[in-house]
N, C-alpha and C positions, 0 to 999 in steps of 0.2 A: 353358349356362354356358361361358365361354371365359376363361382366365386372361390378365390384362393385365400384371400384375407382382406381385412379392412384396415384403414388407418385411424382407428378409433380406440383409444385406451379405455380400460375399465378399472374401477377403483375398489370394488368389493369382490370378494370371492363368490363366483356364481354358483352357490350351492344348489339352487333349485334346477338350474340348467344341467349341472352334473347329475342330479337326481333323476331328471327326466330321461337323460341319455341312459343312465343305469337301468331304469325301469323298462325301457324299450329293449335294451340288450338282454335283460333277464327274461322278459317275455319271449324273445326270440329263441333263447336257449331252453327255457323250462317249459313253455307252453307250445312252442312251434317246432321243437325238435331240430333247431338249427336249419330249418327249411326242408326237412324231410317231407316226403309226399304225405305220409299219414299225419305228421304234426301240423303241417299247413292246412290240410283238409279239415281236421277236427277243430282246430282253433278258429278258422274262418267260419265254420258252420255254427259253433257254439258261442263264440265271442265276437264275431264280426257283426256289423250293423247291416241288417237286411231291411230296406225300407218297407217292402210289402208285408213283411212279418211284423215289423214294429207297428204299422198302421192298421194291420188286419185286412189289407187289400188283396193279399195273396191267400188262397185257400189253404187251410191246414192240410198237411200231407203232400203238398206240392214238392216234387223232387227236382233238385237242381244239381246237375253233374258238375263237380268241381275238378275232378281228375278222371282219367280213364277207368280208375278202379274205385272211386269214391263218389257217392252221391249224397248231397245234403238234403235233408227233409225238413221243410218248414213246419215247425210244430210248437213254436213258443211265441205266439202272437201277443203283442203288447209288452215284450220283454225290454224294458227301458234301460237295463244295465248295459246293454250293448252300445248305447249312446256314448258311454265313457270307455268301455273296454276296447272298442275298435281303435281308439287313438293310440294304443300301445302295441298294436300288432302290425305286421308287414307281410307283403306278398313275396318277398325275395331278398337276397343279400343286397343287391344294388338299391332296392327300395329303402331298406333299413339304413345302409351307409350314406346314401344321398341325403335322406331326411336328417340324420344325426349331424352330418357335416353342415348343412344349412342352419340347423339349430345352433351349432357351436359358433358359427361365424357371426350370427345376428343376435342370438339369445343372450349372451353375456352382457351386451350393452343395454338391451332392453331391461333385463333384470336390474342392471345398475341404475336405471332411471326410476325404478319403482320400489326397490327393496324386495326381499325374498318372498314374504307372504303374499303381498300384492301380485307379484309376478306369477306365483303358482295359481292364484285365483284367475288372473287374466288369461293365462294359458288354457285353463280348462274351459273358460267361457268362450274363447275363440274356437276351441275344438267343438263345442256344442253348437255355436253359430254355423260353423262349417258343415256339420252334419245336418243341421236344420235346412240349409239351403239345398244341399244335395238331395235330401229326402223330398223337399218340395218340388224339385225338378224331375224326380223319378219315383213317385209314390207307389208305383205298382211293380217296382223292380224286385226280383227274387235273388239278385246277385249280392253276395256279401261285400260290404265296403270296409276296408281296413287301411290304417296308415295314420301317421302323425302329421301328414302334409297340411291338413286344414288348420290345425292349431299352429303349426310353424308358419303357415301363411299369415296368421294373425300377428306373429312375432315380426314378420317382414313388413306388414302394414304399419305396425307401431314404429319400426325402425325408420321407415321413410318419412313419417311425421316428425320424429325426433331428430334425426340426423341426415336430412336429405342431401347435404353438401359433402358428406364424408366420402372419400375416394375408396372404391371397392376394386381390388385387383382381380381380374377375370382371366381364366385360361380360355384361349380361343383355338379351336381346331379348324385349320384351313387345309382340308384334304389331309396330306401326310405331314403337314407342317403345323407345329403347335407354338403359339406365342402367347404373350400376356399383354393386357392393357388395363389401365386404371381409369375408371369412369365414376362420376358422382352416383351415390346410392340411388338417387331419385331416378336416374336413367335406367340402371340395371333392374330395380325393383318394379318400376312401372312397365318396363318391357316384359318382365316375367308375368305381371298381371294381364297385360294385353294378350300374351300367348294363352293364358288360361281362359280368357273370354272367347278367343277365337276357337280354342279347342272345345269349350262348352257349347258354343253355337253350332259347330260342326257335328258334335255328338248327339244333339237333340233328335229324338225320334229313333235313335238306334237302339237295338236290343243287344244284350250280352255284356260281358265284362269290359273293363277298360279303365282309363284314368278318371278319377272323380273330379273333373275340372271345376264344377260348381262348388264343391267343398273348398277348393283352393280360393276361389273368388269370395265365398262367404267368410272364410277365415280372415282373408286379407282386409276386407272392408270392415269387419268387426274389429280387427286390430287397430285400424286407423281411427275408429270412433272411440273404442274403449280406452285407448292410451290417453285421451284427453281427460279421462276421469282417474285413471290409475297412476299416471306419472306424478312424481314429486318434483316440482320446479327446482327446489334447492339441490336435488341430486342431478337433474339434467344439466344445471348450470355449471357443474364441474367439468363438463366435456368441452373441449376447445372449439368444436365445430357443430354445435347444436343449433337447431332452428333453421328457418328458411331464409332469413335475412343475414347479411354478413356479420351483424352483431349478435346473431342468435336470438334466444328468447330471454333477454335480460341478463345474459352472461357475457363473458369476454368475447371479443371479435376473433 
């Protein structure tokens, strides 16, 4: 299932959502060389989050092969800047485009519920929570972690708390046949969360790279909780389908 659009209007220009997309694209172009082998390798090694390097559980000098021709050397133990920088890097074109599409579908309405400054802080906090849970589940990993998925998971967690009844239109691939279906956001987003939980459980104990499922879970849960603090009820009430009950959270039915 892939979201195509939602039936949720937004009322303010989502400047922060635009800005986050722009920062991710600029990082892809300027720091990651549009996905070139050298650009990806250097950016992941220098700016990706390596749990074992961050916590000092991997010995300095440990070599991690990232590509057939490039090896990353763990040598910056305790480098906390990567907790932030990893959120703006990606491992490939599809990784970048998929993340930015999900952010655009759900981010504008979440920004609409908080205002610009609150949303920027909220986004970063969700990314930090996502990184924290992933590091907690793989404290000895020497594999760099990159991607905005954890922070965007937080946006999705906030969305399901704010607008669970809003219909989200999905593209469905049934073999060679592609169709669309509209489902409540709560169905689509909790299905996504379930997939991350299953993926995280299956990946436990495995070594090597892969999807940071626990980062997705950490971001999503953080978003569900933080939105209760960051949302502004008067902004949420402008949306015709907010809240869990048919009458929303004090707004119109």
